[in-house]
N, C-alpha and C positions, 0 to 999 in steps of 0.2 A: 239684208243690211238696214233697211228701212225700218224692218219689224224690230231687230237688235236694237237701234238707236231709241226708236219709240217707246220699246219696253224698259230699257235702261232708265229713260227720263222719269216716265211713269212711276216706275218702281222705286226710284230715288226720291222723288218728291213725296210720294206716300209714305216711304219709310223713315225720311228725316222728318217728316211731321209728325208721324207716330211714335218715333223715338224721342223726340224732343217733347210731346206732350207727356209721354210715361216718366222721363227724368224730371221733369219740372213738377208734375202734379204728386209723384210718389204714390205711396199708400195703395188703396184698393185698385184705383185704376191702374197703376204701374203694374200690379200683381196681374189684372185681368188680361192687359195688353200682351205682357209677357207670356204669360199661359197660352194665349191664342198663338203667338209666334213659336212656341215651343210644339204647341201641338201641331202646327201646319208643318214644321220641320220634320217631325215624328211621321208624316205622311209619306206613303209613298208616291212620288212627285209625277213620274212619267206615266202609270198607269192613270192617276187622276187627271192629268192633262187630257189623254187619250178618251177617256170618258166625257170631259165636258167638251172637248172639240167635236166628238161625235153627237153631242145634242143638236136634234134639229131645230135651229133656230127659226125656221119657217112656221111652225105651231104657234109660235108667239108675235107673229105680224113682223119678223126682222127678216130682211133679204138674205140669202145665201147663194154663193155661186158668183156673185160680183166681186171683182178684185177688191174694191174698197171696203165692202161688208165683210169679206174674209180677213182681210188685214185688222180691220177693228176688232174683229171677234178674236183672233189671235192675241192680239197685243193686249186686250182686256185679260184673258184668260191667263196669259204669262205673267202680267203685271201683278194680278191677285196671288200669285205664288212667289213673286220675285222681289216682294217688299220687305219679306221678313229678315234677312241678313242685314240690309242695310239698316232697319228699323233698331236691330240689336246693336248694330255698331253704333248708329248716331246716339243711342241713349247712353252707352257705356263711355263714349266721349264727351257727351253732355254733362253728365254726372260727374266727371273728373273736372270739367270747366266750371261748373257749378259751385264747386268746392273751392276754387280759387279767390284769393283776395280781391282780385279787381271786380269781380262780380259783387261781392259785399260792398266795396267802394261806390259802385254804381247805384246800388239800392239806397245806401245812406245818401247820396246825393240825389236822390229822389226820383230815380229811373223807374218806372213802370215794368211789370213783368214781362210784358210782350217785348217791350224795347230792349230789355236785359238779355232774352232768348234770340232776338233778330238782329241786333247791333254788337252784342259781345259775346255770346256764346256760340251763336251759328257760324259767323266767320272763321271760328277758333277750330271747328271741327269739318270745315269744307274739305281738307286734304285728305284724310281716310275715307271721305264718302265720296270723292272723286274718283279713288282708286276703286272703291266698291263698283262704281258707276261703269268703269271702263271693263272690269270683269263681268258685270251684267250683260252687257252687249254682248260678250262672247258666249255667256250660256244661253241669252235669248236666241242668238244665230243656232246655237245646236238645237234647241228645242224647238225652234220652228220648222229647222229643215228635217227633224225627225218627224213631226206630225205631217208636214208636206208629204215626206217620202210615204208615209202610211196612208196618204189620202184623206186625212183630216183637216189639214191646214189650208193654204192657199191653193185653190184649183186652177188647172189650166183653162184657158189659154193665159192667164195671167202667170208671170215668170216666177219661179221660187228654186233655189238650187236644189232643194229635197223633192218638188216634183219632177225636176230635169232627171235627177239621179232615178226617180221610179220608173219614168218613162223610157229610161235608158237599160233597163234591166234586160230588154230582149235583145238589146243590140249590143251586148258586152263581148261577145265573139265577133261578129261582123263590123262593129263600130265603135272600138272600146273607149274611142276620144269622145263619146256622147256621154259617157260617165265620168271620164277621167277629169276633164274641166270644170264640172260643178262640184266635185269632190276636191279638187286643189284649190278653187275658189273658198269652200269652206273652211278648209285647213288654213289658207293663208289668212282668211278674215279673224278665225279664231285666235291662230297664233299672234296675229298683229296687234289685237284687243289685249292679248295677255301680256306681250312685251311692252306696250303701252302702259298697262297697268303695273308691271314692273318697274318701269321707268318712273313712273308717279311715285310709288311707294318709295323710291331711293332718293327723290326729290322732297319728298313730304318730311318734315322734322319730326 
C-alpha cells in the first residue's frame, strides 16, 4: 500500500508537469513528449517491469535486499511507467482550459505564463487528475504485488502481499489461510481504490 501511494504521488506529479508543459508549449515539444508517451504505451509493460526489476543494482553501488532500498527501487521503476496516462489526461484537460476566455483575460490583465498555468489552469484540471491518481494506486499495488510474487520486488523479511503469496505456495494445502489473507488484502485494496476513483469521477463536474 505504501508503494502504491508513493507511485501514485510520483506518477501524478511527473505526469501533470509533463502534460502541462506539452499543452502550454505546443509545437515540437508537445509532439516529442506525446510520441514518447505513445511509445511507452505501446511497450509491453509487465515484461519490461520484470527486466528492470531484475537488474542488479549492486553493480552500480546501490544497495539491494534492504527494505528501504527495495521500496525505493520499485517506486522509481513503477513511476517511470505510471506517468504516461496522467500526462495525456493533464495535457488534454489543460488544452481545453487554455482555450477558455478566462485564460485570455488573465493574460490581458498581465499575468505571466507560469501564473496562468499554476493559478488558473492547474486548479481546473485537478478533478480528473485526482481520479487518475486513485486508479494509479490500484495499478501500482497490483504491479508491486506481481513483482514481489515473482521474487523481483520487495524481498523478505520485509512484508509485502506479493512475497507473502509467494511464500505461501508450499502451504496451499496444509495452511490455505496463509495465501488467502494476502490475496484478500490485495483484492480489497484494489477494489477500494477503484471505488474511490469511481466516486470521485461522479463528484467531478
